[in-house]
N, C-alpha and C positions, 0 to 999 in steps of 0.2 A: 346583523343579518337585513334588519329594516331600511338603514342606511342603503346598503349592498343594493337592494330590490328598488330603491328610489333613484337611484344613480344612473341604473341599466334601464328603465323603462322610457322609451321614447324616441324620439330622433336623436342623430347626433347634436344638433345644436341645444337640443331642451337637456339631454345629458351633460352638456359644457356648460349650460348657464345653473342647473343645479348643483353640479359639483366644482370646485374650485380649479382643479388641472386634472389631465389624464396622468400627468406622473403622479399624482394622489392617489388615482386608484391602483398604479402598477406597484406603488409603494405598499398600499394597503393588501394589495393580493399576494404579495413576498413576504409580508409579515405573517400571512395568515398560512401561507405556504409552509415557512421556514418554522414557527410555532408548531405545526402539528408534526413536518417529520422530526424536529428535535425531540416530540412526544414520542413519536413511534419508534425511532433507532436512538441506541442507546451510542453513547460516544464513542468511536474506533479509537482502539489502545495503540498508540505509538503513532497514531496519523500523521503529522507533522515531520516525525522523522523518515516515515517509509516514504511520505512525498518527498524529502531530500535526497533520498536513497535514488529512488528511480528517475528524480533530475538528473543524479550523476551518471545514470545508467543511459540514459538518452543523451548525454551528452558522448558518452562514451561509442555509441552506435553511431550518432553522425558522425567523431572523429574518424573513426578505425573501419567504418562498415559492417557488412553483414557477413557470417558464415566462415569465421575463424572455428580454432579451436577455444575449450572456455577458458584456458590459462591465460590469454592475451587479455580478454575482457576483464577476468579478475584483476590482473596488473593494472590494467588502466583503470580500472575503480579504485584500486589505492591511488592512483597518482589523483584521481579527481578527489578522492574524499581527502587526501591532503589539503590538495588547495583550495576545497571549500571549509577545511576546518572541522570536516566530522572524524568524532572518535572512532577507531575501530583498531581490530585485532585481525592477524592473518593466520591462519591455519594452526589455530590455535588446538590441541590433541584433548580430547575426553575421552574417559575409559567406559566402555560398556560393560556392565554389569547384570551378571544374571543369578540370581539366589545367592547373591553375597560374594559370588566371584566372578574378576576380571575375564570377561572373555574375548577382549579386542578393544580396538580404540575406535572412536569415530572423529575427524578432523574436517570441521567446516571450513568451507572457504574462506566465509568472511563472517564478524561478527561487531555489527556497528552501534554504536551508542549503549553496550555494555547491554543490550535487551534484545536486537533483532538479529538473526541467521540469516544472512545472504548467501542462497545457492545460485551460482552462474550456470547456464545451461547452454547447449547451441543443438538444440533435438528440434524433430516437427514442430510438436507443440506439447504444450504441458497437460497433464492429464493425469487421472487416477493415481497412478504410480508414481508420478513426482509429488503429489499432494500427500501421499502416505508415508514415503521417504521424509518429506521435512516432518511431518508429526514425531516421527520416531527421533530425528533430529531434535526437535524442539524437547522432547521428552529426556533424551539425551543430557542434553545442555542445562536444562531445568530453565528453560526461557520460553515463554509465551507467543512470542511473534517470528515469524518466519517471512521470507520473501524470496521467490525462485524467479530468477531474470533469466529468457531466453532471448540470444542474441542470435537467433539462425536466420531470421526473418529480417526485409529492410525495415519493418515497424516493430520497435520492442513489444514484446509478450510479456507480461508479470503476473503473479498471484501473488496477494497477502494469504498468510495462513496464519491462523490462529488456535493455538491450543486451549482448549476450555478445562481449566480445575476445578474438579468435585469443589464445592463451595460447603465446609461443614460449621 
């Protein structure tokens, strides 16, 4: 802190003469901000994988445009995943169990990296209803991370959903 105060008192010429370069200041504060950020925010689960999926979704949206039904976007994502070597499963069936009895089935659009449920949408906006659905999908599939991709508008809307499990 003392170094920071000495560097920033006085005129611009005085500051420059006391400190080696302005680049030094940028690096110093970037490292300070970075360390604070890392301490206050835990690492995101599957951050790189989510980033890759969202990149594919942006490519799809730029390629075929917005406002179609959901299925063409799902199928275009499959093409993009194959081109980029992203592992996925399409339309895998899961049993819905209530009190040890199978009461139905859930078939997610896509599961990527064996760990992320991807749900394609063409709706006005992602709201609480879609977030609640995704939490149920994560419970059914026993996965932790879900990604809702909305292709209705010219700009991709997406939400990352994480199911927090009780830690025992």
